[in-house]
PyMOL commands that place a pseudoatom at each C-alpha (Angstrom):
pseudoatom trace, name=CA, resn=SER, resi=1, chain=A, elem=C, hetatm=0, pos=[-26.656, 41.370, 68.262]
pseudoatom trace, name=CA, resn=ASP, resi=2, chain=A, elem=C, hetatm=0, pos=[-25.044, 39.562, 65.336]
pseudoatom trace, name=CA, resn=ASN, resi=3, chain=A, elem=C, hetatm=0, pos=[-27.025, 36.353, 64.861]
pseudoatom trace, name=CA, resn=SER, resi=4, chain=A, elem=C, hetatm=0, pos=[-25.052, 35.484, 61.717]
pseudoatom trace, name=CA, resn=LYS, resi=5, chain=A, elem=C, hetatm=0, pos=[-22.147, 34.370, 63.946]
pseudoatom trace, name=CA, resn=ILE, resi=6, chain=A, elem=C, hetatm=0, pos=[-24.224, 31.650, 65.582]
pseudoatom trace, name=CA, resn=LYS, resi=7, chain=A, elem=C, hetatm=0, pos=[-25.275, 28.257, 64.299]
pseudoatom trace, name=CA, resn=LYS, resi=8, chain=A, elem=C, hetatm=0, pos=[-28.687, 27.790, 65.860]
pseudoatom trace, name=CA, resn=LEU, resi=9, chain=A, elem=C, hetatm=0, pos=[-29.507, 24.364, 67.217]
pseudoatom trace, name=CA, resn=GLY, resi=10, chain=A, elem=C, hetatm=0, pos=[-33.108, 25.254, 67.944]
pseudoatom trace, name=CA, resn=TRP, resi=11, chain=A, elem=C, hetatm=0, pos=[-34.852, 25.427, 71.284]
pseudoatom trace, name=CA, resn=ARG, resi=12, chain=A, elem=C, hetatm=0, pos=[-36.698, 22.537, 72.779]
pseudoatom trace, name=CA, resn=PRO, resi=13, chain=A, elem=C, hetatm=0, pos=[-39.321, 22.632, 75.523]
pseudoatom trace, name=CA, resn=LYS, resi=14, chain=A, elem=C, hetatm=0, pos=[-36.924, 20.746, 77.776]
pseudoatom trace, name=CA, resn=PHE, resi=15, chain=A, elem=C, hetatm=0, pos=[-33.219, 21.338, 77.128]
pseudoatom trace, name=CA, resn=THR, resi=16, chain=A, elem=C, hetatm=0, pos=[-30.382, 19.261, 78.489]
pseudoatom trace, name=CA, resn=VAL, resi=17, chain=A, elem=C, hetatm=0, pos=[-26.665, 19.209, 77.815]
pseudoatom trace, name=CA, resn=GLU, resi=18, chain=A, elem=C, hetatm=0, pos=[-26.985, 15.987, 75.830]
pseudoatom trace, name=CA, resn=ASP, resi=19, chain=A, elem=C, hetatm=0, pos=[-29.061, 17.758, 73.165]
pseudoatom trace, name=CA, resn=SER, resi=20, chain=A, elem=C, hetatm=0, pos=[-26.148, 19.920, 72.073]
pseudoatom trace, name=CA, resn=ILE, resi=21, chain=A, elem=C, hetatm=0, pos=[-22.950, 17.986, 72.763]
pseudoatom trace, name=CA, resn=LYS, resi=22, chain=A, elem=C, hetatm=0, pos=[-23.706, 14.276, 72.849]
pseudoatom trace, name=CA, resn=GLU, resi=23, chain=A, elem=C, hetatm=0, pos=[-21.814, 13.563, 69.637]
pseudoatom trace, name=CA, resn=TYR, resi=24, chain=A, elem=C, hetatm=0, pos=[-18.704, 15.339, 70.908]
pseudoatom trace, name=CA, resn=VAL, resi=25, chain=A, elem=C, hetatm=0, pos=[-18.137, 14.462, 74.532]
pseudoatom trace, name=CA, resn=SER, resi=26, chain=A, elem=C, hetatm=0, pos=[-17.419, 11.151, 76.200]
pseudoatom trace, name=CA, resn=TRP, resi=27, chain=A, elem=C, hetatm=0, pos=[-15.022, 12.531, 78.770]
pseudoatom trace, name=CA, resn=LEU, resi=28, chain=A, elem=C, hetatm=0, pos=[-15.877, 15.727, 80.600]
pseudoatom trace, name=CA, resn=LYS, resi=29, chain=A, elem=C, hetatm=0, pos=[-13.285, 18.150, 81.920]
pseudoatom trace, name=CA, resn=SER, resi=30, chain=A, elem=C, hetatm=0, pos=[-14.649, 20.876, 84.087]
pseudoatom trace, name=CA, resn=GLU, resi=31, chain=A, elem=C, hetatm=0, pos=[-14.386, 23.026, 87.121]
pseudoatom trace, name=CA, resn=TRP, resi=32, chain=A, elem=C, hetatm=0, pos=[-17.276, 23.839, 89.405]
pseudoatom trace, name=CA, resn=LYS, resi=33, chain=A, elem=C, hetatm=0, pos=[-19.470, 26.435, 87.730]
pseudoatom trace, name=CA, resn=GLY, resi=34, chain=A, elem=C, hetatm=0, pos=[-22.741, 25.597, 89.412]
pseudoatom trace, name=CA, resn=GLY, resi=35, chain=A, elem=C, hetatm=0, pos=[-23.828, 22.785, 87.124]
pseudoatom trace, name=CA, resn=PHE, resi=36, chain=A, elem=C, hetatm=0, pos=[-21.172, 20.121, 86.727]
pseudoatom trace, name=CA, resn=ASP, resi=37, chain=A, elem=C, hetatm=0, pos=[-23.254, 17.419, 88.359]
pseudoatom trace, name=CA, resn=PHE, resi=38, chain=A, elem=C, hetatm=0, pos=[-26.154, 17.428, 85.913]
pseudoatom trace, name=CA, resn=SER, resi=39, chain=A, elem=C, hetatm=0, pos=[-23.838, 17.741, 82.885]
pseudoatom trace, name=CA, resn=ALA, resi=40, chain=A, elem=C, hetatm=0, pos=[-21.842, 14.726, 84.042]
pseudoatom trace, name=CA, resn=ASP, resi=41, chain=A, elem=C, hetatm=0, pos=[-25.032, 12.876, 84.929]
pseudoatom trace, name=CA, resn=ALA, resi=42, chain=A, elem=C, hetatm=0, pos=[-26.403, 13.565, 81.436]
pseudoatom trace, name=CA, resn=LEU, resi=43, chain=A, elem=C, hetatm=0, pos=[-23.261, 12.104, 79.889]
pseudoatom trace, name=CA, resn=LYS, resi=44, chain=A, elem=C, hetatm=0, pos=[-23.460, 9.024, 82.120]
pseudoatom trace, name=CA, resn=LYS, resi=45, chain=A, elem=C, hetatm=0, pos=[-27.112, 8.588, 81.183]
pseudoatom trace, name=CA, resn=MET, resi=46, chain=A, elem=C, hetatm=0, pos=[-26.203, 8.624, 77.467]
pseudoatom trace, name=CA, resn=ASP, resi=47, chain=A, elem=C, hetatm=0, pos=[-23.370, 6.149, 77.952]
pseudoatom trace, name=CA, resn=PRO, resi=48, chain=A, elem=C, hetatm=0, pos=[-23.282, 4.354, 81.318]
pseudoatom trace, name=CA, resn=ALA, resi=49, chain=A, elem=C, hetatm=0, pos=[-19.827, 2.947, 80.500]
pseudoatom trace, name=CA, resn=ALA, resi=50, chain=A, elem=C, hetatm=0, pos=[-18.355, 6.423, 79.941]
pseudoatom trace, name=CA, resn=GLU, resi=51, chain=A, elem=C, hetatm=0, pos=[-15.758, 7.578, 82.438]
pseudoatom trace, name=CA, resn=VAL, resi=52, chain=A, elem=C, hetatm=0, pos=[-16.314, 11.145, 83.569]
pseudoatom trace, name=CA, resn=HIS, resi=53, chain=A, elem=C, hetatm=0, pos=[-13.373, 12.923, 85.186]
pseudoatom trace, name=CA, resn=PHE, resi=54, chain=A, elem=C, hetatm=0, pos=[-13.022, 16.458, 86.475]
pseudoatom trace, name=CA, resn=VAL, resi=55, chain=A, elem=C, hetatm=0, pos=[-9.950, 18.636, 86.638]
pseudoatom trace, name=CA, resn=GLY, resi=56, chain=A, elem=C, hetatm=0, pos=[-9.796, 21.572, 89.022]
pseudoatom trace, name=CA, resn=THR, resi=57, chain=A, elem=C, hetatm=0, pos=[-7.690, 23.362, 91.581]
pseudoatom trace, name=CA, resn=ALA, resi=58, chain=A, elem=C, hetatm=0, pos=[-7.046, 22.592, 95.225]
pseudoatom trace, name=CA, resn=LYS, resi=59, chain=A, elem=C, hetatm=0, pos=[-8.611, 25.913, 96.248]
pseudoatom trace, name=CA, resn=GLY, resi=60, chain=A, elem=C, hetatm=0, pos=[-11.943, 25.562, 94.462]
pseudoatom trace, name=CA, resn=LEU, resi=61, chain=A, elem=C, hetatm=0, pos=[-15.332, 24.332, 95.593]
pseudoatom trace, name=CA, resn=GLU, resi=62, chain=A, elem=C, hetatm=0, pos=[-14.802, 21.307, 93.388]
pseudoatom trace, name=CA, resn=THR, resi=63, chain=A, elem=C, hetatm=0, pos=[-12.558, 19.686, 96.029]
pseudoatom trace, name=CA, resn=THR, resi=64, chain=A, elem=C, hetatm=0, pos=[-15.645, 18.857, 98.077]
pseudoatom trace, name=CA, resn=LEU, resi=65, chain=A, elem=C, hetatm=0, pos=[-18.488, 18.974, 95.560]
pseudoatom trace, name=CA, resn=VAL, resi=66, chain=A, elem=C, hetatm=0, pos=[-17.091, 16.714, 92.830]
pseudoatom trace, name=CA, resn=PRO, resi=67, chain=A, elem=C, hetatm=0, pos=[-16.172, 13.766, 95.118]
pseudoatom trace, name=CA, resn=ARG, resi=68, chain=A, elem=C, hetatm=0, pos=[-19.486, 14.168, 96.959]
pseudoatom trace, name=CA, resn=ALA, resi=69, chain=A, elem=C, hetatm=0, pos=[-21.269, 13.756, 93.606]
pseudoatom trace, name=CA, resn=GLY, resi=70, chain=A, elem=C, hetatm=0, pos=[-19.338, 10.512, 93.015]
pseudoatom trace, name=CA, resn=TYR, resi=71, chain=A, elem=C, hetatm=0, pos=[-16.889, 11.658, 90.343]
pseudoatom trace, name=CA, resn=GLN, resi=72, chain=A, elem=C, hetatm=0, pos=[-13.100, 11.581, 90.200]
pseudoatom trace, name=CA, resn=LEU, resi=73, chain=A, elem=C, hetatm=0, pos=[-11.282, 14.887, 90.606]
pseudoatom trace, name=CA, resn=HIS, resi=74, chain=A, elem=C, hetatm=0, pos=[-7.748, 15.534, 89.386]
pseudoatom trace, name=CA, resn=LEU, resi=75, chain=A, elem=C, hetatm=0, pos=[-5.979, 18.654, 90.670]
pseudoatom trace, name=CA, resn=LEU, resi=76, chain=A, elem=C, hetatm=0, pos=[-3.695, 21.003, 88.776]
pseudoatom trace, name=CA, resn=PRO, resi=77, chain=A, elem=C, hetatm=0, pos=[-1.392, 23.480, 90.546]
pseudoatom trace, name=CA, resn=VAL, resi=78, chain=A, elem=C, hetatm=0, pos=[-2.619, 26.653, 88.857]
pseudoatom trace, name=CA, resn=SER, resi=79, chain=A, elem=C, hetatm=0, pos=[-4.119, 29.953, 89.945]
pseudoatom trace, name=CA, resn=GLY, resi=80, chain=A, elem=C, hetatm=0, pos=[-5.216, 33.208, 88.397]
pseudoatom trace, name=CA, resn=ILE, resi=81, chain=A, elem=C, hetatm=0, pos=[-2.937, 36.139, 87.686]
pseudoatom trace, name=CA, resn=LYS, resi=82, chain=A, elem=C, hetatm=0, pos=[-5.361, 39.044, 87.666]
pseudoatom trace, name=CA, resn=ASN, resi=83, chain=A, elem=C, hetatm=0, pos=[-5.406, 41.502, 90.574]
pseudoatom trace, name=CA, resn=LEU, resi=84, chain=A, elem=C, hetatm=0, pos=[-2.310, 40.060, 92.231]
pseudoatom trace, name=CA, resn=SER, resi=85, chain=A, elem=C, hetatm=0, pos=[0.931, 41.607, 93.417]
pseudoatom trace, name=CA, resn=LEU, resi=86, chain=A, elem=C, hetatm=0, pos=[4.017, 41.179, 91.256]
pseudoatom trace, name=CA, resn=PHE, resi=87, chain=A, elem=C, hetatm=0, pos=[5.356, 38.448, 93.574]
pseudoatom trace, name=CA, resn=GLN, resi=88, chain=A, elem=C, hetatm=0, pos=[2.037, 36.572, 93.466]
pseudoatom trace, name=CA, resn=LYS, resi=89, chain=A, elem=C, hetatm=0, pos=[1.929, 36.823, 89.669]
pseudoatom trace, name=CA, resn=LEU, resi=90, chain=A, elem=C, hetatm=0, pos=[5.456, 35.445, 89.371]
pseudoatom trace, name=CA, resn=PHE, resi=91, chain=A, elem=C, hetatm=0, pos=[4.540, 32.547, 91.664]
pseudoatom trace, name=CA, resn=ALA, resi=92, chain=A, elem=C, hetatm=0, pos=[1.391, 31.826, 89.641]
pseudoatom trace, name=CA, resn=VAL, resi=93, chain=A, elem=C, hetatm=0, pos=[3.330, 31.848, 86.360]
pseudoatom trace, name=CA, resn=ALA, resi=94, chain=A, elem=C, hetatm=0, pos=[5.988, 29.571, 87.876]
pseudoatom trace, name=CA, resn=GLN, resi=95, chain=A, elem=C, hetatm=0, pos=[3.257, 26.963, 88.512]
pseudoatom trace, name=CA, resn=PHE, resi=96, chain=A, elem=C, hetatm=0, pos=[2.290, 26.701, 84.823]
pseudoatom trace, name=CA, resn=PRO, resi=97, chain=A, elem=C, hetatm=0, pos=[4.990, 24.213, 83.760]
pseudoatom trace, name=CA, resn=PHE, resi=98, chain=A, elem=C, hetatm=0, pos=[3.957, 21.827, 86.545]
pseudoatom trace, name=CA, resn=ALA, resi=99, chain=A, elem=C, hetatm=0, pos=[0.287, 22.131, 85.538]
pseudoatom trace, name=CA, resn=PHE, resi=100, chain=A, elem=C, hetatm=0, pos=[1.172, 21.341, 81.913]
pseudoatom trace, name=CA, resn=ILE, resi=101, chain=A, elem=C, hetatm=0, pos=[3.237, 18.297, 82.921]
pseudoatom trace, name=CA, resn=ILE, resi=102, chain=A, elem=C, hetatm=0, pos=[0.392, 16.966, 85.062]
pseudoatom trace, name=CA, resn=ALA, resi=103, chain=A, elem=C, hetatm=0, pos=[-2.095, 17.634, 82.241]
pseudoatom trace, name=CA, resn=VAL, resi=104, chain=A, elem=C, hetatm=0, pos=[0.085, 15.639, 79.813]
pseudoatom trace, name=CA, resn=GLY, resi=105, chain=A, elem=C, hetatm=0, pos=[0.172, 12.799, 82.350]
pseudoatom trace, name=CA, resn=LEU, resi=106, chain=A, elem=C, hetatm=0, pos=[-3.622, 12.853, 82.691]
pseudoatom trace, name=CA, resn=ILE, resi=107, chain=A, elem=C, hetatm=0, pos=[-4.112, 12.722, 78.923]
pseudoatom trace, name=CA, resn=LEU, resi=108, chain=A, elem=C, hetatm=0, pos=[-1.684, 9.803, 78.608]
pseudoatom trace, name=CA, resn=LYS, resi=109, chain=A, elem=C, hetatm=0, pos=[-3.222, 7.930, 81.547]
pseudoatom trace, name=CA, resn=LEU, resi=110, chain=A, elem=C, hetatm=0, pos=[-6.932, 8.531, 80.916]
pseudoatom trace, name=CA, resn=LYS, resi=111, chain=A, elem=C, hetatm=0, pos=[-6.861, 8.629, 77.093]
pseudoatom trace, name=CA, resn=PRO, resi=112, chain=A, elem=C, hetatm=0, pos=[-9.923, 10.878, 76.781]
pseudoatom trace, name=CA, resn=LYS, resi=113, chain=A, elem=C, hetatm=0, pos=[-11.850, 10.975, 73.520]
pseudoatom trace, name=CA, resn=ALA, resi=114, chain=A, elem=C, hetatm=0, pos=[-12.759, 14.608, 74.183]
pseudoatom trace, name=CA, resn=VAL, resi=115, chain=A, elem=C, hetatm=0, pos=[-12.086, 17.367, 76.677]
pseudoatom trace, name=CA, resn=LEU, resi=116, chain=A, elem=C, hetatm=0, pos=[-14.619, 20.069, 77.509]
pseudoatom trace, name=CA, resn=GLY, resi=117, chain=A, elem=C, hetatm=0, pos=[-13.461, 23.221, 79.295]
pseudoatom trace, name=CA, resn=VAL, resi=118, chain=A, elem=C, hetatm=0, pos=[-15.787, 25.640, 81.036]
pseudoatom trace, name=CA, resn=GLY, resi=119, chain=A, elem=C, hetatm=0, pos=[-13.262, 28.346, 81.839]
pseudoatom trace, name=CA, resn=GLY, resi=120, chain=A, elem=C, hetatm=0, pos=[-11.380, 28.724, 85.052]
pseudoatom trace, name=CA, resn=TYR, resi=121, chain=A, elem=C, hetatm=0, pos=[-7.751, 28.228, 85.886]
pseudoatom trace, name=CA, resn=ALA, resi=122, chain=A, elem=C, hetatm=0, pos=[-7.520, 24.480, 85.289]
pseudoatom trace, name=CA, resn=SER, resi=123, chain=A, elem=C, hetatm=0, pos=[-9.169, 24.701, 81.872]
pseudoatom trace, name=CA, resn=GLY, resi=124, chain=A, elem=C, hetatm=0, pos=[-6.206, 26.535, 80.384]
pseudoatom trace, name=CA, resn=PRO, resi=125, chain=A, elem=C, hetatm=0, pos=[-3.502, 23.890, 80.700]
pseudoatom trace, name=CA, resn=MET, resi=126, chain=A, elem=C, hetatm=0, pos=[-5.874, 20.909, 80.439]
pseudoatom trace, name=CA, resn=VAL, resi=127, chain=A, elem=C, hetatm=0, pos=[-7.656, 21.969, 77.257]
pseudoatom trace, name=CA, resn=LEU, resi=128, chain=A, elem=C, hetatm=0, pos=[-4.503, 23.327, 75.607]
pseudoatom trace, name=CA, resn=VAL, resi=129, chain=A, elem=C, hetatm=0, pos=[-2.544, 20.140, 76.271]
pseudoatom trace, name=CA, resn=ALA, resi=130, chain=A, elem=C, hetatm=0, pos=[-5.437, 17.973, 75.056]
pseudoatom trace, name=CA, resn=SER, resi=131, chain=A, elem=C, hetatm=0, pos=[-5.644, 20.025, 71.869]
pseudoatom trace, name=CA, resn=LEU, resi=132, chain=A, elem=C, hetatm=0, pos=[-1.899, 19.849, 71.238]
pseudoatom trace, name=CA, resn=MET, resi=133, chain=A, elem=C, hetatm=0, pos=[-2.017, 16.075, 71.809]
pseudoatom trace, name=CA, resn=GLY, resi=134, chain=A, elem=C, hetatm=0, pos=[-4.698, 15.682, 69.134]
pseudoatom trace, name=CA, resn=ARG, resi=135, chain=A, elem=C, hetatm=0, pos=[-7.740, 15.174, 71.347]
pseudoatom trace, name=CA, resn=ARG, resi=136, chain=A, elem=C, hetatm=0, pos=[-11.098, 16.673, 70.475]
pseudoatom trace, name=CA, resn=THR, resi=137, chain=A, elem=C, hetatm=0, pos=[-11.552, 19.825, 72.550]
pseudoatom trace, name=CA, resn=GLU, resi=138, chain=A, elem=C, hetatm=0, pos=[-14.466, 22.182, 73.147]
pseudoatom trace, name=CA, resn=ILE, resi=139, chain=A, elem=C, hetatm=0, pos=[-15.223, 25.019, 75.507]
pseudoatom trace, name=CA, resn=PHE, resi=140, chain=A, elem=C, hetatm=0, pos=[-18.516, 26.043, 77.062]
pseudoatom trace, name=CA, resn=GLU, resi=141, chain=A, elem=C, hetatm=0, pos=[-19.058, 29.701, 77.934]
pseudoatom trace, name=CA, resn=PRO, resi=142, chain=A, elem=C, hetatm=0, pos=[-22.090, 30.267, 80.163]
pseudoatom trace, name=CA, resn=ASN, resi=143, chain=A, elem=C, hetatm=0, pos=[-21.517, 34.017, 80.587]
pseudoatom trace, name=CA, resn=ALA, resi=144, chain=A, elem=C, hetatm=0, pos=[-22.314, 36.931, 78.273]
pseudoatom trace, name=CA, resn=VAL, resi=145, chain=A, elem=C, hetatm=0, pos=[-18.776, 38.258, 78.781]
pseudoatom trace, name=CA, resn=PRO, resi=146, chain=A, elem=C, hetatm=0, pos=[-16.254, 35.423, 78.381]
pseudoatom trace, name=CA, resn=GLY, resi=147, chain=A, elem=C, hetatm=0, pos=[-13.315, 35.111, 80.716]
pseudoatom trace, name=CA, resn=LEU, resi=148, chain=A, elem=C, hetatm=0, pos=[-9.700, 35.314, 79.619]
pseudoatom trace, name=CA, resn=THR, resi=149, chain=A, elem=C, hetatm=0, pos=[-9.176, 31.527, 79.681]
pseudoatom trace, name=CA, resn=ASN, resi=150, chain=A, elem=C, hetatm=0, pos=[-12.014, 30.727, 77.265]
pseudoatom trace, name=CA, resn=LYS, resi=151, chain=A, elem=C, hetatm=0, pos=[-11.129, 33.642, 74.965]
pseudoatom trace, name=CA, resn=TRP, resi=152, chain=A, elem=C, hetatm=0, pos=[-7.572, 32.341, 74.715]
pseudoatom trace, name=CA, resn=LEU, resi=153, chain=A, elem=C, hetatm=0, pos=[-8.559, 28.678, 74.365]
pseudoatom trace, name=CA, resn=SER, resi=154, chain=A, elem=C, hetatm=0, pos=[-11.058, 29.453, 71.574]
pseudoatom trace, name=CA, resn=HIS, resi=155, chain=A, elem=C, hetatm=0, pos=[-8.169, 29.501, 69.091]
pseudoatom trace, name=CA, resn=PHE, resi=156, chain=A, elem=C, hetatm=0, pos=[-7.170, 25.914, 69.966]
pseudoatom trace, name=CA, resn=VAL, resi=157, chain=A, elem=C, hetatm=0, pos=[-10.541, 24.118, 70.220]
pseudoatom trace, name=CA, resn=GLN, resi=158, chain=A, elem=C, hetatm=0, pos=[-12.919, 22.660, 67.627]
pseudoatom trace, name=CA, resn=LYS, resi=159, chain=A, elem=C, hetatm=0, pos=[-16.146, 24.143, 69.066]
pseudoatom trace, name=CA, resn=CYS, resi=160, chain=A, elem=C, hetatm=0, pos=[-17.151, 27.047, 71.325]
pseudoatom trace, name=CA, resn=PHE, resi=161, chain=A, elem=C, hetatm=0, pos=[-20.550, 26.436, 72.927]
pseudoatom trace, name=CA, resn=VAL, resi=162, chain=A, elem=C, hetatm=0, pos=[-22.217, 29.679, 74.031]
pseudoatom trace, name=CA, resn=THR, resi=163, chain=A, elem=C, hetatm=0, pos=[-25.423, 30.632, 75.786]
pseudoatom trace, name=CA, resn=SER, resi=164, chain=A, elem=C, hetatm=0, pos=[-25.862, 34.102, 74.294]
pseudoatom trace, name=CA, resn=ASP, resi=165, chain=A, elem=C, hetatm=0, pos=[-25.218, 36.215, 71.217]
pseudoatom trace, name=CA, resn=ALA, resi=166, chain=A, elem=C, hetatm=0, pos=[-23.142, 38.554, 73.381]
pseudoatom trace, name=CA, resn=ALA, resi=167, chain=A, elem=C, hetatm=0, pos=[-20.652, 35.780, 74.126]
pseudoatom trace, name=CA, resn=ALA, resi=168, chain=A, elem=C, hetatm=0, pos=[-20.592, 34.525, 70.533]
pseudoatom trace, name=CA, resn=VAL, resi=169, chain=A, elem=C, hetatm=0, pos=[-18.986, 37.669, 69.115]
pseudoatom trace, name=CA, resn=ASN, resi=170, chain=A, elem=C, hetatm=0, pos=[-15.892, 37.017, 71.272]
pseudoatom trace, name=CA, resn=PHE, resi=171, chain=A, elem=C, hetatm=0, pos=[-15.049, 33.723, 69.556]
pseudoatom trace, name=CA, resn=PRO, resi=172, chain=A, elem=C, hetatm=0, pos=[-14.116, 32.655, 66.006]
pseudoatom trace, name=CA, resn=SER, resi=173, chain=A, elem=C, hetatm=0, pos=[-17.479, 32.544, 64.205]
pseudoatom trace, name=CA, resn=SER, resi=174, chain=A, elem=C, hetatm=0, pos=[-16.739, 29.233, 62.467]
pseudoatom trace, name=CA, resn=LYS, resi=175, chain=A, elem=C, hetatm=0, pos=[-16.456, 27.518, 65.856]
pseudoatom trace, name=CA, resn=VAL, resi=176, chain=A, elem=C, hetatm=0, pos=[-19.488, 29.004, 67.628]
pseudoatom trace, name=CA, resn=VAL, resi=177, chain=A, elem=C, hetatm=0, pos=[-22.478, 26.828, 68.483]
pseudoatom trace, name=CA, resn=SER, resi=178, chain=A, elem=C, hetatm=0, pos=[-25.432, 28.341, 70.327]
pseudoatom trace, name=CA, resn=ALA, resi=179, chain=A, elem=C, hetatm=0, pos=[-26.141, 25.668, 72.920]
pseudoatom trace, name=CA, resn=GLY, resi=180, chain=A, elem=C, hetatm=0, pos=[-28.321, 27.433, 75.458]
pseudoatom trace, name=CA, resn=MET, resi=181, chain=A, elem=C, hetatm=0, pos=[-27.910, 26.829, 79.166]
pseudoatom trace, name=CA, resn=PRO, resi=182, chain=A, elem=C, hetatm=0, pos=[-28.113, 23.184, 80.282]
pseudoatom trace, name=CA, resn=LEU, resi=183, chain=A, elem=C, hetatm=0, pos=[-30.785, 22.588, 82.887]
pseudoatom trace, name=CA, resn=ARG, resi=184, chain=A, elem=C, hetatm=0, pos=[-31.030, 20.022, 85.633]
pseudoatom trace, name=CA, resn=GLY, resi=185, chain=A, elem=C, hetatm=0, pos=[-33.527, 17.276, 85.004]
pseudoatom trace, name=CA, resn=GLY, resi=186, chain=A, elem=C, hetatm=0, pos=[-36.997, 18.383, 86.034]
pseudoatom trace, name=CA, resn=LEU, resi=187, chain=A, elem=C, hetatm=0, pos=[-36.503, 22.016, 85.014]
pseudoatom trace, name=CA, resn=ASP, resi=188, chain=A, elem=C, hetatm=0, pos=[-38.375, 23.239, 81.968]
pseudoatom trace, name=CA, resn=TRP, resi=189, chain=A, elem=C, hetatm=0, pos=[-37.559, 26.021, 79.541]
pseudoatom trace, name=CA, resn=HIS, resi=190, chain=A, elem=C, hetatm=0, pos=[-40.416, 28.427, 78.974]
pseudoatom trace, name=CA, resn=PRO, resi=191, chain=A, elem=C, hetatm=0, pos=[-40.359, 31.199, 76.372]
pseudoatom trace, name=CA, resn=ARG, resi=192, chain=A, elem=C, hetatm=0, pos=[-41.288, 34.679, 77.597]
for i in range(1, 192): cmd.bond("trace and resi %d" % i, "trace and resi %d" % (i + 1))
show_as sticks, trace
zoom trace
């Protein structure tokens, strides 16, 4: 793998999301990817006055998990376009303008200092709009093979946080930060 494309932050015995992004994020945008709760909790621990909001879709797990965790969820009318019939693709594309309008409204209403996308359908319009409106934007890619949304958004954001060298080569090298995988409190990182 090409380690020259990655700015190493260094591993710590116990790694949390605040170690790598605390100076960038005061407002978290995300969809459920298996770890939103501890990332948001880490941000709240760093700054108890920080408002943490989530943006997702009406069809995702986030509709039950985010409110249950005590965070606000804002919904965008978007869906994927891969592996769909022509009619379904046209319907999905027709939803984009509405998603962008809602995203603009959220940025104007919430006035976030930063927006963090973790891929998924809602990340596209939310992160793009935030970037175009001059907000600090980052993406987090937890997978070795990035999805289409994060690949596309990488050209509009300030930083691309990755968990592996394999993911790093898919993003502009000047924006890549090797962040590792955030762990829930109580979990330790152990080298092999």
